N, C-alpha and C positions, 0 to 999 in steps of 0.2 A: 343649097345651104339655107338655113333658117335665119331670120332676122333676130339676133340675140342682143343687139346693141342696146335695146331698151332696158335690159337687165343689168348692164355693166355700170357699176357705180356703187354709191353708198345707199343702202336700203335699210332704214331703221325698222325694227320690229315694233309694231304699233301697240301702245299700252291700252289696257282696259280703262274706260272712262265711266265713272259712276257719279250719281247724284248723292245728296246727303242721306238718302235712305238705302244706299248701296245698290241701286238699280241702274241699268245702262242709261246714260244721259246722251240723247241724240245731239244736243247742243254742244256738249263737251267733246264728243267724237268729232264733230265738224270743226270745232276750235283747234283740236290737236292736228287734224288733217291740214288745216290752213297754216298752222305753225310749220309743218314740214314743207309745204309749198313755199312759204316765205324763206325758209332756210336754204332752199335750193337742192335738196337731196334728190336722188334719182327716182326713188319710189318708196313704197311702204309694204311691209309684210304683215297682214292683218289676221287676227284671231289665232295666233300661234302661242308659244309659251309665254311671251311677254304680255299677250292679251288675255292671259288667265283662262284659256279656252276650256280646259277640262273642268272648270268650275262654273261654266255657263251653259245655258240651255241652247237648243237649236234656234229658238226664237231670239234669244239674246244675241247670238252671233249674226243672225240675219239683220237685226237692227243696227249692229255695229257696221257691218259691211255696207248696208244701204246708205248710211250717213257718211261713211268715208267716200263713197262714190259720188255723192252729191257735190263734194268739193274737189275730189281728186281727178275726176274723169277728164282726160286730155292734158292734165298737168303733172301727174305722177304715174309711174308704173305701179300697178297694184297686183300683188300676189296674195291670194286668199287661202289661208290654211283651212281645210274643210274636214279634217279627220275627226271622227267620233269613234267610240269604241264599239261601233257596229256599222255594218255596211249601209243599212237603210238610211240612217240619219246622215251619214257621210255623203251619200248620193243626193240626198235632198239639199244639203248645203252646196254641193258641187253644181247642181242644176241652177240653184238660186244665184250662185256666183257668176255663172255664165250668162244668165239673164240680165245681170247688172252690168256686164261688159268688162269684167276684170281681165287682166292680161294673162294671168296664170292661176291655177289652183295648186295646192301643195298638200302633202299628207305624210304624217308619221305612220309607222306600221301599227297594227292593233296591239294594245298593251294588255298586260296581266297574263292571259294564256300564251304559252310559248308555241306559236303556230309554225308548221313547216313552211319552207320557202315558197312552195307552190301555192299555199293558202294565202300568204302575204301578197304574192303576185296577183292572185285572183282578186283580192280585196282592192288593191291599187287599180287594177284594170277595170273593175266594176265601177269604181269612183270616176275614173277617167271617162268611161263610157256614158256617164250621166252628164258630162260636159264635153261633148265630142268635138267642139270647135275651139277648145281652150287648151293652152299649153299646160303641162303637168310637171311639177317639181317634186322629187322624192326628198323627204326630210329625214336625214340620218342623225339621230341623237341617242345613241345606245345607252349612255349613262342614265337617261331618264326613261326611255321607252323599254329598256331591257332587251332590245333586239337590235343587232347590228346589221347594217346593209353590207352584204358580202359582194365580192366581185361577180360571183356567178349569178346572184339575184339581180344585180344591176344590169348585167349583160342581158338577162332575160327580159327585164323591163324595157331595155332599149329596143326591143322588138315592137313596142307600142310607139307609133309615130308621134304621139302627142307628148311623150316624155322628152324634156329638153335638158334635164340635168339633175343635180343634187345640191340641196342645202346641207352642207356637211358640218355638223357641230360635234363630231367626235373630237376628243382631245389629241388624238394622234395625227399630227399635221401631215404625215406621209400618206394618210388616207386620201387627201386631196390629190396628190400626185397619182396615186393608183387609179382613182376614179377618172382623172383627166386622161391618163394613158389608155384606160379601157374604152372610153367614150370617143375621144378624138375632138377635133375642133368644132364639130357641129353640135356640141353640147356645152352647157355652162355649169361650172362648179362654183358655188358660193362658199366663202369662208364663214364659219359660224362663230367659233370662240373669239370674242372681241380682243382678248389679251394676246392673240397671235395673228392680228390683222396683217402685219408685215410678213410673218412667216408663211401664212397661208397664201398670200399673193405671190410671194417669191417662188413657192413650190408649185404654183399652177392655178390657184383660184382666180377667176375672172372678175369677181365682185365680192361684196360682203353684205350679209344680213346679220344684224346684231341687236341685242337687247339693251345695251347701254348707249348706243348711238344717239338716241333721242335726248339724253341729258346733255350731250356735248357734240351735236352734229358738225359744228364748224371744225372741230379737231379731226374728226374722221374724214371730212371732206378735204382738209389740208393733207392728211396722210395719204389719201387716195391720189391727189395731185402730185405729191412728192414721189410716190412709188412709180407713177406713170412717167415722171421725168427722170427717173433713175437716181434721184437724190436720196440715197439710202441712209446716209449719216444723219441728215436732217430729220428724216422719217423716224429713225431710231430714237431720237430724243423725244419726239412727240409720243411715240408708243410707250416709252418709259413713263412719261407723265400720265398718260391715259391709264396705264396699268396701276400706277399708284392711286389714282382716283378710284378705280374699280375696287382695289383692295380696301380702301378707306370705306367705301359704301358697304362692303361686305362685313365690316366690323359691327354693324348695328344689330340689335335684337330683332327689329322689324325686317320684313322681307325686302329683298333687293328692290322690288318695284315700288314698295311703299316709300323707300328712301328716295328713289329717282323722282317719284311724283312730288315729294316735298321739295326736292331740288328745283324742279320746274316751277313750283310756286315762288321760290325765293329768287331764282335767277331770271325767270321769264314771265313772272306774274301770270302763269297759266295754271288754273285749278282744274284737275281732272279727277278729283276724288281720291279715295284710298284704295285698299285692296280687299278682295272678297275672301272671307273665311273659307277654308282653314289657313290661308296665308296670314302670317303674323303682321299685325299693325304696328306702327311705331309706338314706342314707350317714351316717357319724358327723358330717360337717360340717352336716347338716341339723338336728341336734338343737337348737342354739340358735334356729334359725328356728321350729321347732315349739314350743319353750318360749315364745318371744315371742308367737306367734300364740295359743297357749292362754291366756296371761296377758291379751292384748288382749280376748279373749272374756269372761274373768272380769271384767275392769274395765268393759267395756261393759255387762254385765248389772247390775253394781252402780250404774252411772251412770243407767241408764234404767228399771230395773224396780223 
């Protein structure tokens, strides 16, 4: 049996941290990492969707991970998403991640071209081979990648001894159950969609990785504790309030992460910059929405914590 306990808990997806010129800010990356250490989350998922990875260069992503590790090593579980839309760059990021001492690497499938399953498996195994001493997590997000992880492909990938599980962000919650049944207890399945944190955990997810956790980590940490204690009625109320906050955030013209970063400025006095184009920045009309969402988070923390 593998030691999977270090992955079980609340793992926020790490946000991209930019300076005033829109370049990666090492100082702000370190500040955000320290924020997560202070909040007491289990770990961080670095350079994924929330990290705006597809709009960043290989060098950008190395700088992010290097500065996360300067603060997180020994304090947080670190999963580094290393996928690029070609094998060469993905392997370079995988090898770099292993050299920095991350706990695991992760990867979506290649996007744009619709590849056969054997080609996707080869892509993932090639990436894993570049970090041969590091756990590997498959990232299933078909609504964005355009490719769904099938049971047959997952079973094929389980032949790779470094594969430890799936970050499942498909909206069909039963996928979590199917992956859990296919893999067994020696694998870990992460719930992806934040709006179904409870549903995913009840049907078999062992932990959660999410893009809105960073704006309200205390609420997700409390949710996690309530679920583990079997207090589902109390957890249900927090999930309802969390979802209302997420829906409010999504009302803005600006991108989801632009809103969250402004919330962090308001509620946590944490400035990590804006978002990188072509993601939409905030417009003046968004500010009341941001203020309302920030207030909803503060009120929910007072109510439940």
